[in-house]
N, C-alpha and C positions, 0 to 999 in steps of 0.2 A: 519407418523413418525414425532415426535415433532420438531426435528432439521430442517427438510425440511420445515415444516409449518412456523417456526419462520423466517427462511432465506427467504422464499417466501414473507412474510410480509415486511421484511427489504428491499427487492429488489424494493419495490414501490418507493423508493427515486429515483429522476431523475438521480443521478450519478450511479445507479445500475440498469439501465433500461433493465431487462430481463423479458419478459412476461411469465406467467405460462406455456403457450404452448411451450415455448422455453427452459424451464428448464430441464436439462438432467435427473434428477431423476423422472420426471413426466411420463416417458414412451412415450413421444411424440417426435416430431422432434426437432433437434437442429438448432440454427440460422446459416444461411450460412454467411460467411464473405468473404471479398475480398481476392484475392490471395496474396496481400501484407500483409494481416493479418492472412493468413492460416498457423499457426505455430504448427499444431498438431504434436505430437510425437508418432510414431507408433512402433509396435513390442516390446512392453515392457513386462517384466515379471510382475507377480502380485505384487511383492515387489517394483519393479520400478514404477509401476503405482501408488501405494500407496504413495511413496516418492514424485513423481511429483505432484500428486493430493494435498498432504498436502502443498507443496511449493506454488502451484498456488492459493490455497485457502487463504493462508497467504498473498501472494502478493496482491490479490484482496482486502482483508480486510484492509491490511496495507495502501494501496494507498487510499482507501476510507477514512480511519481515517486521513491520511495526508491532504486530501482535506478539511475535516471538521476542522482540526486544523487551517489551513489558513483562512477558513471562519470565525472562531471565532476570530482570530487575526485581520482580516480586519473589523470585526464589531466594534472593539475598535479603531484600528489605521488607518481605512480607510480614514480619513481626514487629515492624517499626511504625512510627506515626505517619510514614509516607505511604503505607499500604493502600489506604482508601483512595488517595489521589491517583496513584499509579493504576489501581484497579478501574477507576472511573475512566481514565484515558484509554486503558486497554479495551474497555467495553465500546468506546467510540470506534476504535480501530476495527474491532470485530464486526461492528455494524457496517462499516465501510466495506469490509472484506466480503460480507454476505451479499451485498449488492453486486459487487463486481464478479463474484462467483456465479451469480445468476445471469449477469449480462453477457459473460463470455460466450456461452453456447447460443444465446439469442443472436449475437453478432457473428457467430461462427468463427470465433477467435480462439486459438489454442492458448493454454497457459504457457508461461515461460519454462524452458527446459532447465533453467538454473534455479528453480524453486528449492532444491535441496541446499543450495548455497545460502539463499535467503533464510531458510529454516535454521541451519546450524549457525551461520554468521550472525543472524539477528539475536539468537539466544546468547551466544558468546559475548557479543557487544553489550547486550543488556546486563548480563551477570557480571562481566568484567568491569564495566563502569560502576555498577553498584558496589562492588568490592572496594572501590576507591572512595566510597562515601556517597551520600545522597546528592551533594552538589555536583559530583562528577556524573552521576546518573542523569540529573536534570540537564547537564551540559550536552549530553548525547541527545536528549529530547529537543533542545534548542537547535542543534545542528540539523537533525533529521527533519524537523518541522519546517525549518528555513528552506530546505531543498524541496520538500513536498509542496509547500504553498506556492513556490515559484512554478513548479511542475504543473500544478492545477491551474494557476493563473494562465500559463501558456496554452493549456488545453481550452480553457474558456474563451480565450482570445481567438484561437483557431476556429472553434465552433461558431463563434459570432461572426468573424470576418470572412471565413471561407465557406461555411455551411449555412449561414443565415439563421442560426439557431439562437434562441434566447430563453427566457424564463418560462415560455410556453412549452418548452421541451423538457421532459422528465429527467433525462440524463443530464442536461445542462444544470437543472435545478439541484440535482443530487450532488454533482461535482462542486457546485457553488457552496452548498451546505457543508460538504466535507472540507473544502478549503477553509471555510470560516472556523470549523472546529479544530483543524490543524493549527491555525493561527492562535486560537485560544490556548491550545497545548503549549505552543511556543511562549506565549506571554505568561502563562502560569509557571512554566519552568524557570523563566527569568526571575519572576517574583519569588520563587522558592530558593534562589541562591545559586543558580547555575554559574554565574560569573564569579562567584566567590571561590570556586574551585581553583586551586593553584595550577591545575593542568588545563584550565579552560581553553586556552589558545591551541594547545596540542590536540585535545579531544575534538574541538570544533573543526580544525583543519583536517584531521584524520577522518572523522565521521563524514564530513561533507564529501571528501574524496572517495570514500567507500560508496556512498550513496550515488554519486555521479557515475562511478564505474559500474555499479550494479544496474542503474537505469540504462546506460549505454548497452550493456550486454543483454538485458531483458528485452529491449526493443527488437533485437536481432535473433535471439535464441529462444 
């Protein structure tokens, strides 16, 4: 299947380290994870499995893209006073990505076939915004995190309303924690002068549009 083949190639990136023998659609075994990361959701209907699968696929792809955005920004601003803040936020995103990387095979969900687009697009968006200055770089963070927090809020609501899950569920707690950290990134970026960029409105509209488009495609591909 072409989507599986493309996703398998994309997974060779170190941030998406799942070997072919551990990929759930390969018909082979899935990776075992520690009990702290064992967040599998069982007893789902077909429709619920599809909804959760789409959400996890987007989560994984989105966090992968976020890491690449910060890598692009650090390539430009790594020698400035913003390096530590950007590195700290990148580490948060890498932590999020590690969790979803482990959860996908648990739930037998394949990664998105458009990971190569998240890879290149994220880096270009990060580096390109940073070349316009730190305020433009933080404007991208504001836009991305605004979309991500709503995306996570919607997941939490679905899990609560339709699956009866709450803080007793490990996956619910992780998504809740990640949502809060993404909101912190948004607020930090605002405090760092995101709105002081002369191009804030353009960057915000463009970045939000890209994020919504990428989410739409990642759910399906």
